[in-house]
Kinemage of the C-alpha trace (Angstrom):
@kinemage 1
@onewidth
@group {chain A} dominant
@subgroup {mainchain}
@vectorlist {calphas} color= white
{ca unk a 1} P 81.272 47.857 70.746
{ca unk a 2} L 81.459 51.462 71.378
{ca unk a 3} L 83.909 53.357 69.157
{ca unk a 4} L 86.945 54.976 71.267
{ca unk a 5} L 89.500 56.942 69.735
{ca unk a 6} L 92.356 58.889 71.176
{ca unk a 7} L 94.869 61.633 70.298
{ca unk a 8} L 98.106 61.040 72.331
{ca unk a 9} L 100.534 64.069 71.719
{ca unk a 10} L 103.864 64.523 73.617
{ca unk a 11} L 103.959 67.897 75.511
{ca unk a 12} L 107.197 69.091 73.738
{ca unk a 13} L 106.241 72.203 71.668
{ca unk a 14} L 103.753 73.850 69.567
{ca unk a 15} L 100.761 71.881 67.923
{ca unk a 16} L 101.487 71.482 64.387
{ca unk a 17} L 98.551 71.521 61.958
{ca unk a 18} L 99.182 67.941 61.108
{ca unk a 19} L 98.452 67.043 64.512
{ca unk a 20} L 95.309 69.052 64.586
{ca unk a 21} L 94.120 67.237 61.420
{ca unk a 22} L 94.762 64.136 63.145
{ca unk a 23} L 92.622 65.525 66.100
{ca unk a 24} L 89.862 66.385 63.644
{ca unk a 25} L 89.706 63.105 61.899
{ca unk a 26} L 89.530 61.262 65.379
{ca unk a 27} L 87.048 63.766 66.463
{ca unk a 28} L 84.694 63.295 63.175
{ca unk a 29} L 85.122 59.512 63.317
{ca unk a 30} L 83.977 59.454 66.949
{ca unk a 31} L 81.038 61.821 66.679
{ca unk a 32} L 79.791 60.054 63.456
{ca unk a 33} L 79.660 56.756 65.208
{ca unk a 34} L 78.448 58.058 68.428
{ca unk a 35} L 81.645 57.125 70.057
{ca unk a 36} L 84.104 58.991 72.672
{ca unk a 37} L 87.197 60.862 71.873
{ca unk a 38} L 90.031 60.726 74.481
{ca unk a 39} L 93.094 62.868 74.672
{ca unk a 40} L 96.059 61.408 76.491
{ca unk a 41} L 99.137 63.116 77.152
{ca unk a 42} L 102.147 60.781 76.320
{ca unk a 43} L 104.851 62.603 78.792
{ca unk a 44} L 107.041 59.598 79.230
{ca unk a 45} L 110.242 61.330 77.713
{ca unk a 46} L 110.849 63.830 80.519
{ca unk a 47} L 114.139 64.934 78.815
{ca unk a 48} L 111.821 66.645 76.021
{ca unk a 49} L 109.058 67.808 78.213
{ca unk a 50} L 108.272 71.580 78.036
{ca unk a 51} L 106.526 73.594 80.558
{ca unk a 52} L 103.339 74.906 79.542
{ca unk a 53} L 103.027 72.478 76.210
{ca unk a 54} L 100.215 70.330 77.858
{ca unk a 55} L 97.974 73.499 78.420
{ca unk a 56} L 98.866 74.859 75.176
{ca unk a 57} L 97.568 71.688 73.461
{ca unk a 58} L 94.291 71.685 75.578
{ca unk a 59} L 93.894 75.283 74.579
{ca unk a 60} L 94.426 74.830 70.804
{ca unk a 61} L 91.691 72.065 70.886
{ca unk a 62} L 89.236 74.261 72.846
{ca unk a 63} L 89.985 77.075 70.208
{ca unk a 64} L 89.271 74.594 67.271
{ca unk a 65} L 86.048 73.287 68.938
{ca unk a 66} L 87.513 69.952 69.214
{ca unk a 67} L 87.385 69.297 72.783
{ca unk a 68} L 87.716 65.636 74.237
{ca unk a 69} L 85.224 63.594 76.241
{ca unk a 70} L 88.052 62.425 78.590
{ca unk a 71} L 91.213 64.093 79.316
{ca unk a 72} L 93.684 64.859 82.050
{ca unk a 73} L 91.379 67.968 82.783
{ca unk a 74} L 88.041 66.256 82.473
{ca unk a 75} L 88.962 62.846 83.745
{ca unk a 76} L 86.978 59.772 82.993
{ca unk a 77} L 86.675 56.082 83.648
{ca unk a 78} L 90.035 55.187 82.558
{ca unk a 79} L 92.184 58.059 84.490
{ca unk a 80} L 94.728 59.092 84.779
{ca unk a 81} L 95.310 60.385 81.206
{ca unk a 82} L 99.081 61.434 81.712
{ca unk a 83} L 101.422 58.556 80.955
{ca unk a 84} L 103.815 59.833 83.797
{ca unk a 85} L 100.981 59.252 86.097
{ca unk a 86} L 100.755 55.607 85.086
{ca unk a 87} L 104.251 54.760 85.319
{ca unk a 88} L 103.650 51.903 87.835
{ca unk a 89} L 101.623 49.886 85.186
{ca unk a 90} L 104.265 49.518 82.487
{ca unk a 91} L 106.866 47.622 84.288
{ca unk a 92} L 104.748 44.632 84.963
{ca unk a 93} L 104.022 44.179 81.251
{ca unk a 94} L 107.634 44.565 80.548
{ca unk a 95} L 108.464 41.832 82.852
{ca unk a 96} L 105.640 39.653 81.349
{ca unk a 97} L 107.233 39.948 78.056
{ca unk a 98} L 110.787 39.132 79.392
{ca unk a 99} L 109.195 35.944 81.258
{ca unk a 100} L 107.587 35.009 77.701
{ca unk a 101} L 110.919 35.314 75.927
{ca unk a 102} L 109.688 38.132 73.826
{ca unk a 103} L 111.789 40.821 75.514
{ca unk a 104} L 115.230 41.179 77.410
{ca unk a 105} L 117.194 43.021 79.389
{ca unk a 106} L 120.107 45.105 77.796
{ca unk a 107} L 122.833 46.738 79.898
{ca unk a 108} L 124.938 48.208 77.269
{ca unk a 109} L 126.294 51.959 78.044
{ca unk a 110} L 126.137 54.838 75.494
{ca unk a 111} L 129.717 54.157 74.721
{ca unk a 112} L 129.244 50.448 74.010
{ca unk a 113} L 126.374 51.396 71.767
{ca unk a 114} L 128.402 53.797 69.924
{ca unk a 115} L 131.276 51.448 69.473
{ca unk a 116} L 128.935 48.879 67.907
{ca unk a 117} L 127.533 51.326 65.488
{ca unk a 118} L 131.047 52.416 64.611
{ca unk a 119} L 132.429 48.807 64.180
{ca unk a 120} L 129.558 47.476 62.118
{ca unk a 121} L 129.181 50.562 59.943
{ca unk a 122} L 129.444 49.696 56.175
{ca unk a 123} L 128.571 51.437 52.930
{ca unk a 124} L 125.517 49.610 52.717
{ca unk a 125} L 124.601 50.040 56.313
{ca unk a 126} L 125.667 53.378 57.601
{ca unk a 127} L 123.599 53.283 60.814
{ca unk a 128} L 123.696 49.780 62.375
{ca unk a 129} L 120.929 48.896 64.658
{ca unk a 130} L 120.428 46.872 67.664
{ca unk a 131} L 118.845 43.755 66.115
{ca unk a 132} L 118.625 40.108 65.522
{ca unk a 133} L 122.371 40.188 64.443
{ca unk a 134} L 123.995 42.652 66.794
{ca unk a 135} L 122.061 41.528 69.892
{ca unk a 136} L 124.394 38.510 70.025
{ca unk a 137} L 127.346 40.694 70.401
{ca unk a 138} L 126.347 43.078 73.355
{ca unk a 139} L 125.918 42.889 77.067
{ca unk a 140} L 122.373 41.708 77.608
{ca unk a 141} L 120.296 38.975 79.275
{ca unk a 142} L 120.614 36.868 76.004
{ca unk a 143} L 124.186 36.737 76.023
{ca unk a 144} L 125.123 36.992 79.629
{ca unk a 145} L 124.566 34.045 82.162
{ca unk a 146} L 121.350 34.215 84.458
{ca unk a 147} L 123.426 34.701 87.539
{ca unk a 148} L 125.448 37.552 86.186
{ca unk a 149} L 122.062 39.122 85.045
{ca unk a 150} L 120.693 38.842 88.448
{ca unk a 151} L 123.639 40.102 89.830
{ca unk a 152} L 123.857 43.343 87.864
{ca unk a 153} L 120.226 44.054 88.472
{ca unk a 154} L 120.673 43.641 92.238
{ca unk a 155} L 123.606 46.069 92.288
{ca unk a 156} L 121.470 48.724 90.489
{ca unk a 157} L 123.217 48.679 87.101
{ca unk a 158} L 121.184 50.757 84.755
{ca unk a 159} L 119.388 48.750 81.928
{ca unk a 160} L 116.561 48.937 79.395
{ca unk a 161} L 114.092 46.497 78.190
{ca unk a 162} L 114.046 45.695 74.803
{ca unk a 163} L 111.739 43.486 72.314
{ca unk a 164} L 113.155 40.511 70.940
{ca unk a 165} L 112.008 40.804 67.115
{ca unk a 166} L 111.861 37.511 65.508
{ca unk a 167} L 113.795 36.702 62.162
{ca unk a 168} L 112.521 36.278 58.782
{ca unk a 169} L 108.879 36.587 59.849
{ca unk a 170} L 106.274 38.519 57.931
{ca unk a 171} L 104.170 40.690 59.905
{ca unk a 172} L 100.850 42.003 58.394
{ca unk a 173} L 98.595 44.784 59.467
{ca unk a 174} L 95.410 45.730 57.731
{ca unk a 175} L 95.171 49.366 57.494
{ca unk a 176} L 91.850 51.202 57.283
{ca unk a 177} L 93.112 53.568 54.650
{ca unk a 178} L 95.835 51.551 52.865
{ca unk a 179} L 94.674 47.937 53.067
{ca unk a 180} L 96.994 45.060 54.010
{ca unk a 181} L 100.602 46.122 54.711
{ca unk a 182} L 103.353 43.562 55.455
{ca unk a 183} L 106.701 43.904 57.108
{ca unk a 184} L 109.818 41.849 57.195
{ca unk a 185} L 110.785 41.493 60.679
{ca unk a 186} L 114.232 41.256 59.982
{ca unk a 187} L 114.488 44.700 58.853
{ca unk a 188} L 113.109 46.052 62.287
{ca unk a 189} L 115.338 46.657 65.223
{ca unk a 190} L 114.842 45.639 68.864
{ca unk a 191} L 113.131 48.731 70.215
{ca unk a 192} L 113.438 49.879 73.659
{ca unk a 193} L 110.355 49.193 75.571
{ca unk a 194} L 111.360 50.311 79.108
{ca unk a 195} L 114.002 53.096 79.662
{ca unk a 196} L 116.779 52.986 82.484
{ca unk a 197} L 114.444 55.476 84.545
{ca unk a 198} L 111.520 52.973 84.485
{ca unk a 199} L 109.558 55.134 82.223
{ca unk a 200} L 108.232 53.375 79.077
{ca unk a 201} L 108.756 54.387 75.625
{ca unk a 202} L 106.223 55.124 73.234
{ca unk a 203} L 106.303 51.534 71.786
{ca unk a 204} L 105.085 49.749 75.056
{ca unk a 205} L 103.035 52.663 76.585
{ca unk a 206} L 100.851 53.190 73.492
{ca unk a 207} L 99.865 49.402 73.444
{ca unk a 208} L 99.391 49.095 77.233
{ca unk a 209} L 97.262 52.144 77.359
{ca unk a 210} L 95.216 51.602 74.196
{ca unk a 211} L 94.390 48.160 75.522
{ca unk a 212} L 93.583 49.339 79.173
{ca unk a 213} L 91.387 52.366 77.932
{ca unk a 214} L 89.532 50.237 75.365
{ca unk a 215} L 90.569 52.181 72.190
{ca unk a 216} L 88.924 50.748 69.299
{ca unk a 217} L 90.466 52.768 66.571
{ca unk a 218} L 93.897 54.212 66.233
{ca unk a 219} L 94.609 57.151 63.669
{ca unk a 220} L 98.070 58.482 63.410
{ca unk a 221} L 100.506 59.928 60.837
{ca unk a 222} L 102.129 57.719 58.097
{ca unk a 223} L 105.701 58.395 59.602
{ca unk a 224} L 104.609 56.104 62.349
{ca unk a 225} L 104.188 53.048 59.890
{ca unk a 226} L 107.884 51.661 60.483
{ca unk a 227} L 106.778 51.208 64.168
{ca unk a 228} L 103.788 49.423 63.233
{ca unk a 229} L 105.279 45.955 63.356
{ca unk a 230} L 106.471 46.369 66.667
{ca unk a 231} L 103.151 47.351 68.084
{ca unk a 232} L 101.452 44.390 66.187
{ca unk a 233} L 103.834 42.064 67.974
{ca unk a 234} L 103.281 43.514 71.338
{ca unk a 235} L 99.572 43.278 70.959
{ca unk a 236} L 100.171 39.593 70.093
{ca unk a 237} L 102.935 38.683 72.563
{ca unk a 238} L 100.745 40.448 75.497
{ca unk a 239} L 97.728 38.104 74.478
{ca unk a 240} L 95.540 41.046 73.377
{ca unk a 241} L 95.603 40.468 69.675
{ca unk a 242} L 91.860 40.210 69.343
{ca unk a 243} L 91.560 43.497 71.119
{ca unk a 244} L 93.904 45.518 68.979
{ca unk a 245} L 92.406 48.732 67.470
{ca unk a 246} L 91.903 49.021 63.780
{ca unk a 247} L 94.662 51.240 62.432
{ca unk a 248} L 94.430 54.169 60.072
{ca unk a 249} L 97.953 55.895 59.104
{ca unk a 250} L 96.864 59.236 57.741
{ca unk a 251} L 98.713 60.832 54.806
{ca unk a 252} L 101.380 63.360 55.408
{ca unk a 253} L 100.810 67.362 55.112
{ca unk a 254} L 103.319 68.214 52.410
{ca unk a 255} L 105.434 71.380 51.678
{ca unk a 256} L 103.698 73.607 49.072
{ca unk a 257} L 105.974 72.154 46.175
{ca unk a 258} L 105.175 68.514 47.606
{ca unk a 259} L 108.653 67.801 48.196
{ca unk a 260} L 108.676 66.462 51.790
{ca unk a 261} L 106.671 66.895 55.051
{ca unk a 262} L 105.652 70.381 55.982
{ca unk a 263} L 107.717 71.663 58.798
{ca unk a 264} L 107.987 74.865 60.922
{ca unk a 265} L 111.172 75.820 59.282
{ca unk a 266} L 109.070 75.880 55.889
{ca unk a 267} L 106.488 78.302 57.557
{ca unk a 268} L 109.277 80.611 58.662
{ca unk a 269} L 110.793 80.586 55.383
{ca unk a 270} L 107.631 80.959 53.166
{ca unk a 271} L 105.789 83.412 55.678
{ca unk a 272} L 102.860 81.347 57.019
{ca unk a 273} L 102.160 79.524 60.359
{ca unk a 274} L 102.229 75.829 60.856
{ca unk a 275} L 101.018 75.940 64.414
{ca unk a 276} L 97.264 76.192 65.403
{ca unk a 277} L 97.972 79.102 68.079
{ca unk a 278} L 101.193 81.154 68.999
{ca unk a 279} L 103.616 78.889 70.686
{ca unk a 280} L 106.018 80.419 73.196
{ca unk a 281} L 108.976 78.111 73.899
{ca unk a 282} L 110.185 78.897 77.409
{ca unk a 283} L 113.663 77.068 76.667
{ca unk a 284} L 114.468 79.249 73.538
{ca unk a 285} L 112.379 82.405 74.500
{ca unk a 286} L 111.125 82.088 70.923
{ca unk a 287} L 107.474 82.741 69.893
{ca unk a 288} L 106.350 80.909 66.797
{ca unk a 289} L 103.151 82.533 65.250
{ca unk a 290} L 99.764 80.527 64.876
{ca unk a 291} L 96.876 80.490 62.700
{ca unk a 292} L 94.858 82.084 65.289
{ca unk a 293} L 96.998 85.057 65.635
{ca unk a 294} L 97.235 85.494 62.128
{ca unk a 295} L 93.759 86.019 61.896
{ca unk a 296} L 92.335 82.954 61.190
{ca unk a 297} L 88.713 81.891 62.243
{ca unk a 298} L 88.611 78.469 63.985
{ca unk a 299} L 85.768 77.223 61.675
{ca unk a 300} L 87.511 78.191 58.765
{ca unk a 301} L 90.848 76.538 59.986
{ca unk a 302} L 88.982 73.309 60.855
{ca unk a 303} L 87.241 73.198 57.405
{ca unk a 304} L 90.343 73.741 55.596
{ca unk a 305} L 92.291 70.963 57.558
{ca unk a 306} L 89.307 68.580 56.763
{ca unk a 307} L 89.906 68.992 53.141
{ca unk a 308} L 93.767 68.224 53.339
{ca unk a 309} L 93.888 64.556 52.426
{ca unk a 310} L 90.214 64.039 52.360
{ca unk a 311} L 87.541 64.227 49.782
{ca unk a 312} L 83.908 64.587 50.539
{ca unk a 313} L 82.758 63.147 47.248
{ca unk a 314} L 80.773 66.225 46.248
{ca unk a 315} L 81.847 69.730 44.728
{ca unk a 316} L 81.078 71.627 47.859
{ca unk a 317} L 83.787 72.779 49.977
{ca unk a 318} L 82.525 74.759 52.925
{ca unk a 319} L 81.196 72.432 55.724
{ca unk a 320} L 80.333 73.310 59.278
{ca unk a 321} L 81.695 71.086 61.966
{ca unk a 322} L 78.201 69.370 62.318
{ca unk a 323} L 78.098 68.833 58.337
{ca unk a 324} L 81.625 67.273 58.596
{ca unk a 325} L 80.551 65.055 61.468
{ca unk a 326} L 77.544 63.504 59.274
{ca unk a 327} L 79.389 63.061 56.134
{ca unk a 328} L 83.158 62.040 57.346
{ca unk a 329} L 84.373 58.446 56.532
{ca unk a 330} L 87.884 57.174 56.254
{ca unk a 331} L 86.986 55.660 52.883
{ca unk a 332} L 87.617 58.990 51.483
{ca unk a 333} L 90.857 59.822 52.896
{ca unk a 334} L 93.718 59.706 50.367
{ca unk a 335} L 96.742 57.491 50.620
{ca unk a 336} L 99.066 60.042 49.112
{ca unk a 337} L 100.125 63.329 50.754
{ca unk a 338} L 98.365 66.548 50.710
{ca unk a 339} L 100.240 69.832 49.468
{ca unk a 340} L 99.641 72.712 51.878
{ca unk a 341} L 98.520 75.785 50.001
{ca unk a 342} L 98.369 79.001 52.077
{ca unk a 343} L 96.484 80.810 49.546
{ca unk a 344} L 93.818 78.197 49.572
{ca unk a 345} L 93.733 78.493 53.509
{ca unk a 346} L 93.274 82.174 53.131
{ca unk a 347} L 90.496 81.501 50.627
{ca unk a 348} L 88.548 79.362 53.310
{ca unk a 349} L 88.996 82.229 55.807
{ca unk a 350} L 87.880 84.929 53.421
{ca unk a 351} L 84.587 82.691 52.824
{ca unk a 352} L 83.870 82.514 56.639
{ca unk a 353} L 84.605 86.068 57.273
{ca unk a 354} L 82.062 86.777 54.199
{ca unk a 355} L 79.551 84.550 56.051
{ca unk a 356} L 79.876 86.013 59.431
{ca unk a 357} L 77.252 88.454 60.930
{ca unk a 358} L 78.680 91.696 61.191
{ca unk a 359} L 78.193 92.305 64.767
{ca unk a 360} L 79.745 88.991 65.717
{ca unk a 361} L 82.696 90.153 63.334
{ca unk a 362} L 83.067 93.412 64.926
{ca unk a 363} L 83.698 91.375 68.197
{ca unk a 364} L 86.213 89.220 66.384
{ca unk a 365} L 88.208 92.125 64.785
{ca unk a 366} L 88.172 94.514 67.875
{ca unk a 367} L 91.615 93.203 69.254
{ca unk a 368} L 93.171 93.738 65.939
{ca unk a 369} L 91.661 97.311 65.723
{ca unk a 370} L 92.839 98.406 69.224
{ca unk a 371} L 96.177 96.958 68.415
{ca unk a 372} L 96.435 98.975 65.233
{ca unk a 373} L 95.066 102.084 67.405
{ca unk a 374} L 97.706 101.573 70.001
{ca unk a 375} L 100.387 101.064 67.343
{ca unk a 376} L 99.315 104.127 65.289
{ca unk a 377} L 101.158 107.414 65.696
{ca unk a 378} L 98.417 109.401 64.321
{ca unk a 379} L 95.239 108.553 66.418
{ca unk a 380} L 92.004 109.987 65.687
{ca unk a 381} L 89.802 107.981 67.938
{ca unk a 382} L 90.837 107.116 71.512
{ca unk a 383} L 87.820 105.288 72.167
{ca unk a 384} L 85.974 102.591 70.242
{ca unk a 385} L 82.377 101.993 69.513
{ca unk a 386} L 81.328 98.518 68.595
{ca unk a 387} L 78.444 99.815 66.551
{ca unk a 388} L 80.908 101.743 64.260
{ca unk a 389} L 83.154 98.791 63.938
{ca unk a 390} L 80.037 96.646 63.065
{ca unk a 391} L 79.316 99.175 60.261
{ca unk a 392} L 83.017 99.454 59.041
{ca unk a 393} L 83.359 95.464 59.178
{ca unk a 394} L 80.273 95.309 56.765
{ca unk a 395} L 81.918 97.683 54.417
{ca unk a 396} L 85.268 96.116 54.149
{ca unk a 397} L 84.776 92.235 54.977
{ca unk a 398} L 84.775 91.566 51.335
{ca unk a 399} L 88.305 92.722 50.954
{ca unk a 400} L 89.578 90.658 54.008
{ca unk a 401} L 91.271 87.225 54.017
{ca unk a 402} L 92.456 87.580 57.500
{ca unk a 403} L 91.159 89.173 60.642
{ca unk a 404} L 94.350 91.167 60.814
{ca unk a 405} L 93.308 92.604 57.239
{ca unk a 406} L 90.646 94.671 58.858
{ca unk a 407} L 93.052 97.059 60.169
{ca unk a 408} L 95.102 97.353 57.103
{ca unk a 409} L 91.713 97.783 54.991
{ca unk a 410} L 90.051 100.089 57.349
{ca unk a 411} L 92.667 101.947 59.339
{ca unk a 412} L 91.882 105.259 57.966
{ca unk a 413} L 88.530 105.074 59.877
{ca unk a 414} L 90.479 105.337 63.294
{ca unk a 415} L 93.568 107.278 62.402
{ca unk a 416} L 94.186 110.275 59.928
{ca unk a 417} L 95.706 108.510 56.901
{ca unk a 418} L 99.214 109.399 55.481
{ca unk a 419} L 98.456 110.316 51.862
{ca unk a 420} L 100.674 107.968 50.116
{ca unk a 421} L 99.504 108.557 46.579
{ca unk a 422} L 99.566 112.284 46.599
{ca unk a 423} L 101.325 112.192 43.257
{ca unk a 424} L 98.190 110.673 41.624
{ca unk a 425} L 96.276 113.938 42.676
{ca unk a 426} L 98.868 116.434 41.559
{ca unk a 427} L 99.704 114.693 38.313
{ca unk a 428} L 96.184 115.864 36.866
{ca unk a 429} L 95.564 118.789 39.324
{ca unk a 430} L 94.279 121.977 37.703
{ca unk a 431} L 92.358 125.347 38.631
{ca unk a 432} L 89.045 123.490 37.913
{ca unk a 433} L 89.587 120.938 40.404
{ca unk a 434} L 91.037 123.358 42.918
{ca unk a 435} L 87.642 125.293 42.644
{ca unk a 436} L 85.569 122.152 43.000
{ca unk a 437} L 87.366 120.971 46.409
{ca unk a 438} L 87.455 124.467 47.776
{ca unk a 439} L 83.646 124.863 47.167
{ca unk a 440} L 83.081 121.109 48.243
{ca unk a 441} L 84.197 122.256 51.703
{ca unk a 442} L 81.615 124.959 52.073
{ca unk a 443} L 78.917 122.747 50.525
{ca unk a 444} L 79.743 119.765 52.878
{ca unk a 445} L 79.646 122.301 56.034
{ca unk a 446} L 75.985 123.166 55.041
{ca unk a 447} L 74.649 119.514 55.046
{ca unk a 448} L 72.543 119.104 58.235
{ca unk a 449} L 71.734 115.384 57.488
{ca unk a 450} L 75.149 113.758 57.281
{ca unk a 451} L 74.528 110.598 55.354
{ca unk a 452} L 75.746 108.629 52.257
{ca unk a 453} L 72.930 109.726 49.945
{ca unk a 454} L 73.133 113.521 50.910
{ca unk a 455} L 76.870 113.460 50.287
{ca unk a 456} L 76.712 111.689 46.977
{ca unk a 457} L 73.926 114.175 45.800
{ca unk a 458} L 76.095 117.335 46.966
{ca unk a 459} L 79.321 115.960 45.251
{ca unk a 460} L 77.548 115.111 41.994
{ca unk a 461} L 75.613 118.674 41.922
{ca unk a 462} L 78.645 120.478 42.504
{ca unk a 463} L 80.754 118.646 39.842
{ca unk a 464} L 78.191 119.519 37.109
{ca unk a 465} L 78.391 123.245 38.341
{ca unk a 466} L 82.202 123.200 37.938
{ca unk a 467} L 82.083 121.377 34.388
{ca unk a 468} L 83.639 118.238 35.604
{ca unk a 469} L 82.645 114.475 35.317
{ca unk a 470} L 82.224 112.496 38.585
{ca unk a 471} L 85.183 110.358 37.576
{ca unk a 472} L 87.361 113.640 37.500
{ca unk a 473} L 86.910 114.140 41.284
{ca unk a 474} L 86.148 110.679 42.730
{ca unk a 475} L 89.768 109.247 42.727
{ca unk a 476} L 91.182 112.460 44.220
{ca unk a 477} L 88.341 112.515 47.049
{ca unk a 478} L 89.378 108.837 47.688
{ca unk a 479} L 93.025 109.467 48.077
{ca unk a 480} L 92.425 112.402 50.213
{ca unk a 481} L 90.038 110.476 52.580
{ca unk a 482} L 91.922 107.001 52.422
{ca unk a 483} L 95.462 107.808 51.519
{ca unk a 484} L 95.521 105.613 48.660
{ca unk a 485} L 93.384 104.125 45.777
{ca unk a 486} L 91.443 101.602 47.610
{ca unk a 487} L 88.573 101.042 50.256
{ca unk a 488} L 84.975 100.781 50.024
{ca unk a 489} L 82.620 103.731 48.570
{ca unk a 490} L 83.934 107.120 49.175
{ca unk a 491} L 80.518 108.366 50.296
{ca unk a 492} L 80.102 105.366 52.933
{ca unk a 493} L 83.571 106.329 54.261
{ca unk a 494} L 82.756 109.975 54.675
{ca unk a 495} L 79.518 109.023 56.345
{ca unk a 496} L 81.546 107.084 59.061
{ca unk a 497} L 84.283 109.326 59.686
{ca unk a 498} L 81.960 112.291 60.042
{ca unk a 499} L 81.654 115.850 58.692
{ca unk a 500} L 84.732 117.425 60.594
{ca unk a 501} L 87.129 114.739 59.754
{ca unk a 502} L 85.903 114.628 56.046
{ca unk a 503} L 86.496 118.584 55.687
{ca unk a 504} L 89.673 118.442 57.582
{ca unk a 505} L 91.250 115.686 55.242
{ca unk a 506} L 90.104 117.440 51.916
{ca unk a 507} L 91.575 120.935 53.436
{ca unk a 508} L 94.774 119.270 54.272
{ca unk a 509} L 95.588 118.410 50.654
{ca unk a 510} L 93.748 121.237 48.799
{ca unk a 511} L 94.361 124.001 51.078
């Protein structure tokens, strides 16, 4: 049987890196086995639907290089791929479950449900559920006469369809990561399968759609484990048990301290993104920063995610997507959660920046350079030259962990810098150094072939003439050109900013 996997997000907001990792493992598994990867949009909860979220999800997958074989955009043999467009399918299966005695109709109002929870709340049961005990006390087709049920339905009384969970049964599931898992059916509530608006809940829709779309393997986060017994029973009750996909519940991505699942709030608090790309919420007007906009390369982001909860079995940590496809296996996915380490994420990005061709890198950093130029109040260059940016990228990329670092580490190439460490120069300034830098301006004016080697030779020669060591003049010269004690080689900087700008910066400090 051909492998078919799916990622089935709800279009309710930004795509968390845990969701992207689920996509990645699905994608790698499908490609490794020559199968298909399906994107299905689970938009049955219209109250939580957010405009633009579906397109955002697709854009994220495209940026990551993890595009599906079938989706709402691409179509496929099992279209439509939005659950809201499949609404007509689910009611028949809900009625089949009612007819077989595995589900029932419930007419309870929100007020009645709240009254039940208040009445049966105890110290040892602070949140009573609609289950095998309370169902017998509520208004549903199990407690009402058949004619009453028919009359209420005829009158258009709102109702939901709930699964009838069995009592004292052990439900088992073989998980590809965790092995055999058992659940006590008495501890699981009667989940709603079909809502009053006719839309299915996740529980019914995921089973029906996985069956109809011939999904062979279903990977999702471990937070869905409590729902697994409901889904196993639905596969059984609908007569499809032999077609049930193999399940794998992936470990959580944890906070950096390991204490709980990583959330957007943690990212806001600690200063790193948790979404793949910038997410603008039209309901709140808030923009949440993503890995892409912070300056991550998609290849580095994907490589980093692959290693969060999976061990390749070798010392090597850097893998292309094709290499990941070749070596990926679920057997090496961990059962325990994986701590997110932003410094390690930046390390991955730094490695990929180092490996990227300078011409390609120039194209990547151009938007960040242009943004820096636009924001700078002291612009030197009003136009950009990709060949120049390519040379600059080659000089500074070993200092850059993020694409955004290229402006911070190389802004002095494009704008005359503020001399922030002038005190370092003045503390050890003397007549001898003044004489050197005054003479240096004249010497630089006379250079006809403006290049690194000629500049270094002239500077070294003049230092000897003035009775100075090279070390005496290099730090002051760096600060004059850059504004601080950082940056690539001083003469490489001077070569790229040009004769006029080099002399201008020296003169600004020394007069």
